[in-house]
N, C-alpha and C positions, 0 to 999 in steps of 0.2 A: 510475504509483504503486509504489513497491517494499512487497513483502509484510512484515508487522511482525514482529519478531523474537520469540523466546520469552521473552524479556528483557523488551521490551517489554508483550507481554502480561503476564507476572507482577507487574511494576511498576504498571501502569495498574489490574488486578484487586484488586490487595493496597491501592493508595490509596483505591477506590469503596469497600473493605469497611471501612476504618478511619476513612473521613472520614463514611460514613455511620453508622457508631455512636459515632462522636465527636459528630456534630451533633445526633444524636437525644438523647444523654444531656445535651450542653450545655444545650441548647432547651427539653425535655422535651416536646417539641410533641407532641399529640395528635389533633390533626386532620389529613382527610386532603389540605390544603392545603399544611399545614406537612409532611407528609411527603412529599410531591410535590418541594415547593421542595429537602426536603433530598436528596433522591433526584436531582432534579436538577443540583445543584450538585455533587454524588458524581461523578454521571458526566461531567461539566466538566470536573472536577480532573483526574479517572482520565486523561481523554482528553490533555489538559494534557501530563502527567506521561508518557505514554507516547510522544507526540508529540517530543517535547523530549528523550527519551533519547537518547543519541548512537550513531551507528551504530557496528557493529563496523568494525575497523582495513580489511579486507579489499573490505568494502562501500565504506566512504569512498572506496578507493584504485581502485576500478573507476570511479568516477564524476569521476574529477580530471580536469579538462582535457578534459573532453568535452562537447559541447551535449546537450540533448533530444535535439535530432534523429539525433546518431550515436549515441547510445545505444537510440533504439527502432530506428535502420536494424540494429544488430549482433543486436538479439535476432532470430528465426526463430521463427514460428509451428510449434506442434507437429505440425501436419498436415504440415509441409514437410520433417520428420528423414528421412533415408535420402534424399533425392532429391537429384539431382545439381544442380552449380550450373549446367550448361546448360538443365536444364528449369525452372529458375525464372524467370518472368518479373518484369523491375523492376516497380516501381511506378509509375514514371511513364509507360507505354507504356498505352494505350487497350485495352479488350478487343477491338476490331478488328484493332491492332497483335497483340495475342497471339494471335489465332487465326492468323493469318500466320505467326507464329512459330513455333508447333506444327505447321502444315501443311508449313513447309520442311524440319522432321526428316525 
């Protein structure tokens, strides 16, 4: 799952604050159940706004034409940065095969 952008945080947070204030003023609720319902509704609406915000063009272009598996395979774990391609073991190999591979070097 991609990380949320700054715009998604900003629009989602603003939606939650404005919706909460508007609903509290509109319904003039003072009970705990009413306030909880208003807060839950505002959070749900803020999440919906943040998720529905379009991705930036460079992010949308990265994912175009690639399957989820190809995108996942293209990412490298941070612990493998700086490790040469010969030292990496493909995910399809078992641990026994990986041990044999490391002994052959």
